[in-house]
ZADO-913654 format. One record per residue (C-alpha): residue in three letters; residue number from 1; x, y, z. Coordinates in pm, whole numbers, plus 50000, padded with zeros to 5 digits. Each point is the difference from the previous one (the first is absolute). Last residue first. Example, Ala and Ser with C-alpha at 12.3 -4.5 7.8 and 13.67 -1.06 7.14 Angstrom:
2
{rec Ser,2,{51367,49894,50714}}
{rec Ala,1,{49863,49656,50066}}
//
This chain:
197
{rec Unk,197,{91833,62707,01569}}
{rec Unk,196,{50339,50166,49962}}
{rec Unk,195,{50114,50291,50207}}
{rec Unk,194,{50063,50345,49893}}
{rec Unk,193,{49703,50169,50149}}
{rec Unk,192,{49885,50319,49857}}
{rec Unk,191,{50038,50282,50244}}
{rec Unk,190,{49668,50178,50133}}
{rec Unk,189,{49891,50321,49847}}
{rec Unk,188,{49965,50343,50174}}
{rec Unk,187,{50226,49920,50286}}
{rec Unk,186,{49814,49889,50316}}
{rec Unk,185,{49857,50232,50273}}
{rec Unk,184,{50080,49843,50329}}
{rec Unk,183,{49705,50027,50265}}
{rec Unk,182,{49889,49646,49942}}
{rec Unk,181,{50342,49844,50064}}
{rec Unk,180,{50009,50215,50325}}
{rec Unk,179,{49681,49868,50132}}
{rec Unk,178,{50082,49652,49895}}
{rec Unk,177,{50325,50024,50199}}
{rec Unk,176,{49838,50149,50309}}
{rec Unk,175,{49722,49714,49989}}
{rec Unk,174,{50266,49731,49977}}
{rec Unk,173,{50180,50150,50280}}
{rec Unk,172,{49689,50007,50216}}
{rec Unk,171,{49896,49655,49916}}
{rec Unk,170,{50337,49871,50121}}
{rec Unk,169,{50316,49962,49768}}
{rec Unk,168,{50268,49743,50104}}
{rec Unk,167,{49944,49737,49729}}
{rec Unk,166,{49881,50243,49739}}
{rec Unk,165,{50361,50019,49806}}
{rec Unk,164,{50089,49665,50122}}
{rec Unk,163,{49673,49832,49819}}
{rec Unk,162,{50016,50229,49662}}
{rec Unk,161,{50268,49805,49830}}
{rec Unk,160,{49825,49668,50050}}
{rec Unk,159,{49680,50157,49869}}
{rec Unk,158,{50154,50069,49655}}
{rec Unk,157,{49868,49716,49808}}
{rec Unk,156,{49664,49959,50171}}
{rec Unk,155,{49782,49991,50336}}
{rec Unk,154,{49796,50212,50186}}
{rec Unk,153,{49849,49814,50295}}
{rec Unk,152,{50321,50023,50194}}
{rec Unk,151,{49868,50232,50283}}
{rec Unk,150,{50272,50267,49930}}
{rec Unk,149,{49954,49953,49614}}
{rec Unk,148,{49608,50036,50050}}
{rec Unk,147,{50070,50306,50220}}
{rec Unk,146,{50229,50171,49773}}
{rec Unk,145,{49755,49945,49684}}
{rec Unk,144,{49726,50135,50190}}
{rec Unk,143,{50172,50279,50131}}
{rec Unk,142,{50106,50102,49628}}
{rec Unk,141,{49618,49982,49911}}
{rec Unk,140,{49909,50212,50299}}
{rec Unk,139,{50249,50239,49925}}
{rec Unk,138,{49903,50055,49640}}
{rec Unk,137,{50311,50043,49781}}
{rec Unk,136,{50200,50307,49966}}
{rec Unk,135,{50354,49819,49980}}
{rec Unk,134,{49995,49614,50017}}
{rec Unk,133,{50124,49912,49650}}
{rec Unk,132,{50052,49625,49949}}
{rec Unk,131,{50309,49781,50034}}
{rec Unk,130,{50003,49824,49695}}
{rec Unk,129,{50278,50214,49810}}
{rec Unk,128,{50002,50308,50241}}
{rec Unk,127,{49718,50178,50162}}
{rec Unk,126,{49873,50336,49989}}
{rec Unk,125,{50156,50090,50371}}
{rec Unk,124,{50191,50277,49848}}
{rec Unk,123,{50324,49856,50129}}
{rec Unk,122,{49882,49652,49883}}
{rec Unk,121,{49778,49726,50142}}
{rec Unk,120,{50265,49756,50101}}
{rec Unk,119,{50249,50203,50213}}
{rec Unk,118,{49763,50291,49978}}
{rec Unk,117,{49785,49853,50275}}
{rec Unk,116,{50268,50037,50272}}
{rec Unk,115,{50028,49686,50174}}
{rec Unk,114,{49820,49948,50359}}
{rec Unk,113,{50003,50068,50338}}
{rec Unk,112,{50329,50189,50089}}
{rec Unk,111,{49971,50201,50315}}
{rec Unk,110,{50044,50350,50024}}
{rec Unk,109,{50013,50149,50360}}
{rec Unk,108,{49771,50226,50181}}
{rec Unk,107,{49808,49719,50197}}
{rec Unk,106,{49941,49826,49635}}
{rec Unk,105,{50051,50195,49703}}
{rec Unk,104,{49961,49787,49682}}
{rec Unk,103,{50226,49898,49741}}
{rec Unk,102,{50008,49835,49668}}
{rec Unk,101,{50189,50290,49845}}
{rec Unk,100,{49733,50127,49728}}
{rec Unk,99,{49704,49830,50075}}
{rec Unk,98,{50020,49977,50366}}
{rec Unk,97,{50096,50354,50041}}
{rec Unk,96,{49744,50122,49771}}
{rec Unk,95,{49729,49807,50164}}
{rec Unk,94,{50084,50141,50334}}
{rec Unk,93,{49979,50356,49881}}
{rec Unk,92,{49674,49905,49797}}
{rec Unk,91,{49832,49823,50274}}
{rec Unk,90,{50035,50266,50261}}
{rec Unk,89,{49644,50069,50021}}
{rec Unk,88,{49797,49661,49900}}
{rec Unk,87,{49881,50016,49649}}
{rec Unk,86,{49701,50114,49814}}
{rec Unk,85,{50019,49923,49623}}
{rec Unk,84,{49810,50248,49774}}
{rec Unk,83,{49875,49879,49681}}
{rec Unk,82,{49970,50144,49660}}
{rec Unk,81,{49748,50015,49742}}
{rec Unk,80,{50159,49927,49663}}
{rec Unk,79,{49831,49653,49947}}
{rec Unk,78,{49653,50176,50027}}
{rec Unk,77,{49779,49739,50134}}
{rec Unk,76,{49676,50205,49977}}
{rec Unk,75,{49858,49944,50331}}
{rec Unk,74,{50269,49851,50187}}
{rec Unk,73,{50301,50194,49917}}
{rec Unk,72,{49859,50325,49862}}
{rec Unk,71,{49730,49987,50259}}
{rec Unk,70,{50234,49929,50289}}
{rec Unk,69,{50243,50291,49921}}
{rec Unk,68,{50346,49948,50143}}
{rec Unk,67,{49927,49661,50016}}
{rec Unk,66,{50096,49792,50331}}
{rec Unk,65,{50303,49825,50123}}
{rec Unk,64,{50049,49915,50365}}
{rec Unk,63,{50312,49867,50146}}
{rec Unk,62,{49965,49931,50356}}
{rec Unk,61,{50196,50105,50304}}
{rec Unk,60,{49689,50130,50186}}
{rec Unk,59,{49840,50234,49722}}
{rec Unk,58,{49778,50124,50270}}
{rec Unk,57,{49660,50101,49894}}
{rec Unk,56,{49823,50302,49838}}
{rec Unk,55,{49657,50137,49917}}
{rec Unk,54,{49941,50239,49720}}
{rec Unk,53,{49640,49866,49944}}
{rec Unk,52,{50091,49844,49656}}
{rec Unk,51,{50146,49687,50084}}
{rec Unk,50,{50334,49981,49804}}
{rec Unk,49,{50030,49702,49793}}
{rec Unk,48,{50208,49685,50036}}
{rec Unk,47,{50004,49763,49698}}
{rec Unk,46,{49982,49612,50074}}
{rec Unk,45,{49739,49876,49751}}
{rec Unk,44,{49711,50083,50190}}
{rec Unk,43,{50076,50344,50158}}
{rec Unk,42,{50201,50034,50307}}
{rec Unk,41,{49882,50309,50210}}
{rec Unk,40,{50233,50281,50093}}
{rec Unk,39,{50025,50267,50269}}
{rec Unk,38,{50224,50273,49903}}
{rec Unk,37,{50344,49948,50122}}
{rec Unk,36,{50162,50042,50336}}
{rec Unk,35,{50384,49933,50088}}
{rec Unk,34,{50118,50093,49651}}
{rec Unk,33,{50271,49982,49754}}
{rec Unk,32,{49864,50062,49640}}
{rec Unk,31,{50099,49816,49698}}
{rec Unk,30,{49867,50109,49662}}
{rec Unk,29,{49960,49709,49768}}
{rec Unk,28,{49918,50038,49617}}
{rec Unk,27,{50326,50123,49875}}
{rec Unk,26,{50005,49972,49621}}
{rec Unk,25,{50276,49816,49851}}
{rec Unk,24,{50059,50082,49626}}
{rec Unk,23,{49885,49741,49765}}
{rec Unk,22,{50303,49855,49805}}
{rec Unk,21,{50036,49676,50224}}
{rec Unk,20,{49606,49909,49889}}
{rec Unk,19,{50108,50017,49637}}
{rec Unk,18,{50329,49822,50029}}
{rec Unk,17,{49837,49713,50205}}
{rec Unk,16,{49730,49981,49769}}
{rec Unk,15,{50237,49977,49688}}
{rec Unk,14,{50229,49727,50186}}
{rec Unk,13,{49672,49791,50077}}
{rec Unk,12,{49909,50015,49629}}
{rec Unk,11,{50346,49931,49868}}
{rec Unk,10,{50018,49691,50231}}
{rec Unk,9,{49640,49877,49857}}
{rec Unk,8,{49693,50066,50220}}
{rec Unk,7,{49751,49717,50037}}
{rec Unk,6,{50118,49916,50352}}
{rec Unk,5,{49944,50342,50116}}
{rec Unk,4,{49637,50013,49876}}
{rec Unk,3,{49955,49694,50183}}
{rec Unk,2,{50131,50102,50310}}
{rec Unk,1,{49802,50340,49979}}
//
């Protein structure tokens, strides 16, 4: 992909961006709060799939993403086959408070823990200029990004802006944030960036 991208002209990049931005958003993750989930096993390549015997296991504070239909996702690699994201009970309400107001309820009181995501990512959370869209994304993917930022293993042009945003967040806070973000159905098309490259 890097070689292909390097060979593209500015016009080809613009046309590609316009083409992909015009594709209507199709939700592909259904978020479910749960204490107990279907028993899973991890396939080679890192995909969780449901054990067919109908057994269950505790979610225990994790986020587990699995195909809605194991055969469609893993057998025939259907790109339109959706996923279910199991998240801890209470994550969506806590995540909404953190995402929209930067607050968490601690001992019955609202405590500021972070900056509202809309400040940089837009009121619809679909991104502004170089700040990426974060609505409707995979919670496991988003958690990896936040975790790497928190640990200092992700570096880049905008990481200095994110460091104070995540400084006071713990794992439960980040889990709630990504669960809520994944539950949002974004608008039909993403806005085009007006920034220059």
